[in-house]
Legacy VTK file of the C-alpha trace (Angstrom):
# vtk DataFile Version 3.0
C-alpha trace
ASCII
DATASET POLYDATA
POINTS 529 float
43.185 60.196 87.548
43.397 58.966 84.001
43.324 55.246 83.399
44.945 55.506 79.974
48.208 56.782 81.353
50.922 54.142 80.546
52.080 53.641 84.170
53.701 50.357 83.286
55.880 49.647 80.224
54.024 47.977 77.320
56.070 44.727 77.538
55.019 44.048 81.121
51.982 41.633 81.143
48.913 42.377 83.273
49.405 39.479 85.702
53.100 40.641 86.491
51.797 44.181 87.123
49.371 42.695 89.739
51.985 40.652 91.450
54.249 43.666 91.504
51.577 45.845 93.259
50.812 43.265 95.837
54.536 42.414 96.512
54.929 46.115 97.401
52.339 45.977 99.951
53.271 42.498 101.486
56.794 43.234 103.152
55.430 46.376 105.023
52.252 44.591 106.014
54.302 41.705 107.518
56.058 44.472 109.475
52.803 45.765 110.881
52.105 43.052 113.543
55.707 41.578 113.346
56.417 42.061 117.118
53.201 39.875 117.842
54.707 36.964 115.921
56.559 35.991 119.207
55.959 38.775 121.898
58.142 36.969 124.449
61.018 36.496 122.167
60.635 40.273 121.122
60.695 41.312 124.744
63.581 39.128 125.441
65.668 40.546 122.603
65.017 44.237 123.487
65.309 43.588 127.226
61.830 44.938 127.798
58.307 44.006 128.835
55.503 42.617 126.722
53.731 45.922 127.200
56.693 47.671 125.336
56.253 45.347 122.351
52.582 46.106 122.313
53.258 49.640 122.239
55.603 49.303 119.409
52.725 47.677 117.394
50.480 50.567 118.526
53.045 53.214 117.296
53.196 51.668 113.804
49.412 51.646 113.820
49.202 55.315 114.980
51.688 56.271 112.192
49.607 54.597 109.533
46.405 56.358 110.753
47.793 59.701 111.416
49.668 60.022 108.028
46.851 58.676 105.908
45.267 62.201 105.352
48.491 64.020 104.751
49.926 61.422 102.361
47.614 62.511 99.529
49.652 65.646 99.254
52.776 63.749 98.507
50.885 61.467 96.268
50.013 64.515 94.045
53.547 65.943 94.295
55.642 63.081 93.200
55.415 60.857 90.009
54.265 57.485 90.607
57.711 55.673 89.946
59.590 58.346 91.837
57.148 58.061 94.644
57.523 54.292 94.989
61.440 54.495 94.767
61.738 57.115 97.370
59.358 55.566 99.941
60.731 51.920 99.283
64.299 53.222 99.964
62.925 54.847 103.061
61.485 51.553 104.198
64.728 49.800 103.464
66.552 52.310 105.461
64.189 52.104 108.480
64.198 48.154 108.255
67.948 48.220 108.408
68.055 50.389 111.483
65.537 48.147 113.177
67.723 45.012 112.417
70.766 46.669 113.959
69.296 48.246 117.096
68.189 46.494 120.341
67.179 49.937 122.056
63.711 50.938 122.556
64.237 54.580 122.308
65.251 54.031 118.655
62.705 51.294 117.887
59.574 53.385 118.939
60.166 56.477 116.613
61.106 54.030 113.792
58.035 52.077 114.314
55.765 55.321 113.956
57.931 56.174 110.811
57.331 52.721 109.371
53.604 53.189 109.984
53.734 56.458 107.740
55.578 54.627 104.989
53.158 51.919 105.181
50.274 54.359 104.441
52.083 55.741 101.482
52.721 52.298 99.971
49.194 51.148 100.457
47.407 54.157 99.094
49.510 54.294 95.880
49.509 50.579 95.320
45.681 50.480 95.613
45.361 53.622 93.374
47.239 51.928 90.614
45.160 48.818 90.956
41.941 50.702 90.635
43.243 52.398 87.476
43.803 48.916 85.838
40.412 47.406 86.920
37.591 48.200 84.491
34.705 46.223 85.784
32.794 46.761 89.004
33.327 43.077 89.823
37.124 43.313 89.590
37.353 46.504 91.659
35.439 45.110 94.506
37.545 41.895 94.438
40.511 43.964 94.773
39.285 45.903 97.645
38.198 42.857 99.360
41.536 41.146 98.818
43.337 44.074 100.371
41.228 44.084 103.669
41.377 40.380 103.646
45.314 40.614 103.462
45.092 43.166 106.342
43.170 41.010 108.765
45.025 37.770 107.825
48.390 39.258 108.490
48.473 38.502 112.328
48.024 34.494 111.903
50.150 34.652 108.750
53.004 36.320 110.653
52.936 33.699 113.372
52.903 30.918 110.854
55.766 32.058 108.773
58.047 33.438 111.332
57.527 30.892 114.197
60.243 28.454 113.050
62.517 31.495 112.016
62.335 33.084 115.430
62.795 29.785 117.203
66.131 29.224 115.445
67.549 32.700 115.315
67.232 35.829 117.079
64.079 37.943 116.923
65.685 40.548 114.637
66.275 38.005 111.887
62.787 38.626 110.634
63.786 42.271 109.962
66.644 40.882 107.791
64.213 38.761 105.903
61.915 41.655 105.322
64.963 43.754 104.260
65.865 41.415 101.498
62.046 41.197 100.362
62.200 44.828 99.516
64.821 44.581 97.018
63.193 42.478 94.274
60.311 44.899 94.574
62.558 47.952 94.133
64.238 46.294 91.049
60.854 45.441 89.581
59.720 49.151 89.895
62.746 50.579 88.324
62.572 48.183 85.380
58.823 47.974 84.692
57.351 51.507 85.452
57.443 54.748 83.507
58.147 57.993 85.006
54.698 59.410 84.526
52.297 61.269 86.621
48.823 60.090 87.704
47.748 63.786 88.605
48.709 67.326 87.851
51.757 68.293 90.094
50.461 70.110 93.129
53.277 71.895 95.093
53.679 71.052 98.896
53.009 74.707 100.152
50.442 75.038 102.958
51.100 71.561 103.968
48.766 70.832 106.961
51.548 69.392 109.137
49.967 70.999 112.295
46.858 68.759 111.960
49.074 65.771 111.457
50.975 66.563 114.640
47.814 67.067 116.696
46.163 63.834 115.107
49.263 61.765 115.647
49.773 63.078 119.315
46.237 62.093 120.226
46.653 58.504 118.788
50.140 57.907 120.493
48.898 59.241 123.806
45.828 56.943 123.503
48.018 53.818 122.944
50.354 54.878 125.789
47.400 55.332 128.309
45.610 52.190 127.176
48.620 49.797 127.201
50.490 51.294 130.195
47.603 52.426 132.318
47.064 49.324 134.118
50.830 48.705 134.855
51.187 52.256 136.264
48.051 52.283 138.283
46.321 54.730 135.912
45.946 58.204 137.165
48.115 57.542 140.382
51.105 57.780 138.045
52.162 61.220 136.811
53.022 59.920 133.263
49.531 58.548 132.804
48.027 61.620 134.423
49.864 63.977 131.996
48.927 61.850 128.992
45.344 61.900 129.780
45.427 65.632 130.266
47.356 66.187 127.047
44.794 64.031 124.970
41.917 66.546 125.462
44.311 69.435 124.984
45.606 68.042 121.630
41.981 67.302 120.715
40.727 70.910 121.504
43.640 72.298 119.365
42.780 70.043 116.482
38.986 70.992 116.738
39.758 74.540 116.807
41.980 74.216 113.759
39.465 72.177 111.896
36.709 74.889 112.346
39.051 77.632 110.833
40.035 75.553 107.830
38.238 75.421 104.470
39.569 71.900 103.825
40.030 70.020 107.167
42.360 67.300 107.760
39.342 65.051 108.572
35.876 66.478 107.536
33.663 66.431 110.750
30.521 66.537 108.678
30.783 62.826 108.019
29.513 62.153 111.643
26.010 63.653 110.663
25.198 60.629 108.727
23.572 57.884 110.608
24.609 54.849 108.696
28.190 55.939 109.043
27.852 56.282 112.821
26.371 52.849 112.908
29.040 51.348 110.658
31.990 52.536 112.683
30.361 51.550 115.993
30.091 47.904 114.636
33.661 48.117 113.251
34.801 49.134 116.867
33.125 46.262 118.148
34.600 43.938 115.713
38.048 45.006 116.543
37.519 44.491 120.046
36.397 40.938 119.443
39.212 40.426 116.907
41.982 41.233 119.294
40.335 39.135 122.080
41.957 36.221 120.413
45.245 37.227 122.015
43.691 35.704 125.228
43.568 32.300 123.471
47.178 32.535 122.367
48.128 33.371 126.007
46.069 30.466 127.159
47.799 28.104 124.601
51.103 29.156 125.920
50.665 29.738 129.613
48.065 26.915 130.375
48.454 24.194 127.648
52.254 24.832 127.400
52.274 24.939 123.688
55.298 26.392 122.068
54.801 29.263 119.655
55.263 26.920 116.581
52.438 24.793 117.666
50.313 27.922 118.455
50.920 29.225 114.906
49.779 25.801 113.580
46.603 25.766 115.470
45.946 29.426 114.380
46.189 28.189 110.776
42.380 27.330 111.165
41.688 30.993 111.991
43.615 31.978 108.903
41.525 29.639 106.715
38.406 30.964 108.248
39.354 34.562 107.473
40.174 33.774 103.807
36.879 31.984 103.335
34.943 34.799 105.231
36.444 37.402 102.925
35.528 35.541 99.792
31.968 35.007 101.086
31.605 38.611 101.816
32.987 39.765 98.647
30.499 37.495 96.667
27.670 38.847 98.749
28.707 42.543 97.984
28.804 41.640 94.250
25.409 40.318 94.488
24.426 43.564 96.300
22.871 41.812 99.294
21.374 43.655 102.182
23.996 44.587 104.755
22.155 42.567 107.433
22.892 39.340 105.568
26.580 39.881 106.181
26.433 41.344 109.514
23.951 38.938 111.338
25.779 35.620 110.189
29.196 37.347 110.925
28.302 38.378 114.565
26.463 35.085 115.247
29.607 33.339 114.313
31.594 35.469 116.719
28.887 34.853 119.242
29.166 31.069 118.839
32.981 31.276 119.128
33.023 33.028 122.437
30.340 30.662 123.939
32.149 27.567 122.664
35.426 28.760 124.060
33.812 29.439 127.487
33.326 25.684 127.754
36.544 24.746 126.242
38.832 26.732 128.699
40.375 24.077 131.046
43.771 23.348 132.637
44.035 20.209 130.293
42.721 20.032 126.726
43.310 18.644 123.420
44.529 21.110 120.750
42.263 19.588 118.114
39.281 20.840 120.079
40.138 24.417 119.300
40.162 24.050 115.466
36.579 24.680 114.780
36.087 27.725 117.287
39.074 29.296 115.705
37.721 28.728 112.214
34.366 30.191 113.217
36.108 33.295 114.535
37.972 33.824 111.331
34.961 33.262 109.350
32.959 35.772 111.268
35.648 38.454 111.184
36.191 37.873 107.428
32.479 38.248 106.616
32.246 41.508 108.545
35.412 43.477 108.028
35.434 44.574 104.234
31.618 44.997 103.963
31.606 47.307 107.044
34.285 49.522 105.676
32.792 49.761 102.191
29.453 50.431 103.752
30.843 53.229 106.160
32.520 54.958 103.052
29.532 54.432 100.826
27.301 56.218 103.646
28.820 59.637 103.032
29.203 61.870 99.853
32.078 61.118 97.659
34.031 64.126 98.521
34.010 63.004 102.107
35.283 59.492 101.177
38.822 60.069 102.094
37.674 61.422 105.539
35.419 58.393 106.076
38.368 56.020 105.273
40.559 57.838 107.781
37.850 57.542 110.485
37.412 53.845 109.791
41.269 53.305 110.170
41.058 55.492 113.437
38.223 53.396 114.766
40.248 50.161 114.076
43.023 51.684 115.938
40.641 52.656 118.879
39.400 49.176 119.017
43.003 47.932 119.163
43.927 50.248 122.050
40.631 49.740 124.040
40.955 45.953 123.665
44.372 46.138 125.241
43.089 48.297 128.052
40.147 46.032 128.868
42.191 42.938 128.714
44.844 44.225 130.966
42.265 45.678 133.488
40.095 42.640 133.609
42.940 40.327 133.814
44.196 41.899 136.894
40.655 42.295 138.507
39.410 38.914 137.453
42.474 37.138 138.244
42.915 38.624 141.755
39.298 38.112 142.511
39.399 34.449 141.678
42.935 33.965 143.343
41.522 35.393 146.647
38.387 33.096 146.351
40.707 30.169 145.764
42.922 31.113 148.543
40.019 31.207 151.142
39.813 27.268 150.684
43.660 26.727 150.617
43.879 25.662 154.315
45.246 22.545 155.955
41.760 21.508 157.033
40.299 21.657 153.561
40.078 18.024 152.122
40.460 19.210 148.411
43.570 21.328 149.150
45.104 18.734 151.418
44.546 16.040 148.730
46.098 18.234 146.162
49.143 19.004 148.231
49.490 15.501 149.045
49.280 14.194 145.460
51.880 16.604 144.347
54.149 15.934 147.048
53.881 12.068 146.533
54.673 12.575 142.780
57.867 14.528 143.573
58.766 11.755 146.119
58.175 9.044 143.462
60.742 10.830 141.293
63.381 10.683 143.869
63.316 14.144 145.605
64.006 14.436 149.235
61.037 14.710 151.643
61.629 18.320 152.811
62.169 19.514 149.253
59.246 17.506 147.903
56.852 19.246 150.538
58.023 22.726 149.376
58.020 21.629 145.731
54.367 20.292 146.124
53.269 23.630 147.841
54.722 25.444 144.733
52.978 23.246 142.323
49.754 23.807 144.248
50.093 27.614 144.071
51.036 27.247 140.271
47.749 25.329 139.807
45.782 28.050 141.563
47.356 30.659 139.383
46.429 28.673 136.157
42.988 28.444 137.404
42.881 32.236 137.913
43.977 32.677 134.282
41.337 30.261 133.137
38.606 31.996 135.002
39.582 35.450 133.783
39.557 34.136 130.240
35.956 32.624 130.865
34.808 35.865 132.439
36.115 38.061 129.611
34.556 35.656 126.888
31.329 35.825 128.736
31.347 39.623 128.841
32.099 39.536 124.992
29.175 37.118 124.283
26.733 39.436 126.207
28.008 42.452 124.215
27.573 40.517 120.971
23.976 39.590 121.891
23.206 43.317 122.376
24.952 44.089 119.018
22.850 41.348 117.205
19.629 42.980 118.710
20.605 46.415 117.573
21.348 45.161 114.008
17.983 43.328 113.854
15.943 46.359 115.046
18.010 49.297 113.311
15.427 50.823 110.893
17.689 52.363 108.176
19.069 49.116 107.385
15.883 47.373 105.925
16.840 48.578 102.256
20.430 49.297 102.344
22.957 47.538 100.191
26.729 48.108 99.832
28.573 48.250 96.737
31.399 49.915 94.771
30.555 52.121 91.755
32.614 53.810 89.168
36.258 53.967 90.090
35.833 55.068 93.637
33.958 54.270 96.715
30.556 56.121 96.302
27.408 56.453 98.211
24.980 53.626 97.865
LINES 1 530
529 0 1 2 3 4 5 6 7 8 9 10 11 12 13 14 15 16 17 18 19 20 21 22 23 24 25 26 27 28 29 30 31 32 33 34 35 36 37 38 39 40 41 42 43 44 45 46 47 48 49 50 51 52 53 54 55 56 57 58 59 60 61 62 63 64 65 66 67 68 69 70 71 72 73 74 75 76 77 78 79 80 81 82 83 84 85 86 87 88 89 90 91 92 93 94 95 96 97 98 99 100 101 102 103 104 105 106 107 108 109 110 111 112 113 114 115 116 117 118 119 120 121 122 123 124 125 126 127 128 129 130 131 132 133 134 135 136 137 138 139 140 141 142 143 144 145 146 147 148 149 150 151 152 153 154 155 156 157 158 159 160 161 162 163 164 165 166 167 168 169 170 171 172 173 174 175 176 177 178 179 180 181 182 183 184 185 186 187 188 189 190 191 192 193 194 195 196 197 198 199 200 201 202 203 204 205 206 207 208 209 210 211 212 213 214 215 216 217 218 219 220 221 222 223 224 225 226 227 228 229 230 231 232 233 234 235 236 237 238 239 240 241 242 243 244 245 246 247 248 249 250 251 252 253 254 255 256 257 258 259 260 261 262 263 264 265 266 267 268 269 270 271 272 273 274 275 276 277 278 279 280 281 282 283 284 285 286 287 288 289 290 291 292 293 294 295 296 297 298 299 300 301 302 303 304 305 306 307 308 309 310 311 312 313 314 315 316 317 318 319 320 321 322 323 324 325 326 327 328 329 330 331 332 333 334 335 336 337 338 339 340 341 342 343 344 345 346 347 348 349 350 351 352 353 354 355 356 357 358 359 360 361 362 363 364 365 366 367 368 369 370 371 372 373 374 375 376 377 378 379 380 381 382 383 384 385 386 387 388 389 390 391 392 393 394 395 396 397 398 399 400 401 402 403 404 405 406 407 408 409 410 411 412 413 414 415 416 417 418 419 420 421 422 423 424 425 426 427 428 429 430 431 432 433 434 435 436 437 438 439 440 441 442 443 444 445 446 447 448 449 450 451 452 453 454 455 456 457 458 459 460 461 462 463 464 465 466 467 468 469 470 471 472 473 474 475 476 477 478 479 480 481 482 483 484 485 486 487 488 489 490 491 492 493 494 495 496 497 498 499 500 501 502 503 504 505 506 507 508 509 510 511 512 513 514 515 516 517 518 519 520 521 522 523 524 525 526 527 528
């Protein structure tokens, strides 16, 4: 790639080029976790279950990860301006269909397709950014900003769309995203020259078979992890067939990789110890990151906060993420030991989980959650970008794209495993605690009798008939027991996360090859440290 190529017209200032490139990424980034902005509103709009909305996010993620390696062939085939125009028009078309449909059988394939388009937009935008950055400091800042945007997008979505979804139907957000693409498309047509960054490489011998195997594995993984608990795992033929199909697709992919000179994802990257260590920690990070969904459910189901107020509380998490990314970027620029980023980051995550264990209660002041959410965002922000840079820097330059692909796949695996763990632990823990509470809910138990009498008396005080008040008091008591089951589940899960983080911190402290390891970007690419 030649940095001297006039990609943009001479009259376009540098600051405008940076705005254009970031504005190309932002609309599709917002669509990434858009259904999570208000999962109940999305489920109501499509007439589905929350698991279906979670699966829609997983399909977008799967399309992004699966198409990442194949996208490079299209990148070398099309000119930069032509590439942007084609894929932006495709994104607009997909968004229009999403706006007009309320059927899941149309939404699911569209979400996967949108993930593929997201991969294309991100890769070309980042490539153009790197051609315009001439110093090591600027390239590292750009890299950190992108991953900072990626991890901030979930609380950012909640903040900017909560009022919109509350005032209109859920699909209004697709309409807003649709109109946000139009200025980007106009800016591309006006400001970019029709030049190529690489020599035109024809699309013959396109490795679409590996893409199919890779995509099939990812989609089946999301299906099993998200729907497995609901369908009682292997007792259901759909889950059973999916579990059987995953190793089959994996075997076909492995056999194909062994017979290819240039595999879709190079298996040799797993021979590097530091790379294995980094993707393991990245996997743990994503499990901890998506555990924040338990808090959002706690705010809604236990504290009865509406989505708008939940988004306001999560603003502290967003601020923590931004500050964490800035700190980690500064430490990368100073070429600090990777331990100085990992240990404080995971300590903050440990402090967050321990603090939340004490804060889970049936009644609480939302102000008490600002500091823990800030700590969680700060910890994630300090770990995310350095870990990915460290992973890619741990392998030879030629394997860098494969390492990036595996990092994306690791994040996807963390998303899916987190969903499976939460679904399984919620059912197991809530039922265990519900049965324990139920053992004491007898007419001779003083606490249960007092609770029932108090709730019945309150309903009588508000004018309800005696017989109805007794029934209502019983229902309120059952509702209180269900709330306690939800709280105890959240406490149990965060306790398990805290124990896992203690083990991770011990592993980081004793891992020998981290003693003299620094992480940095060099030249115009991610290169070995």
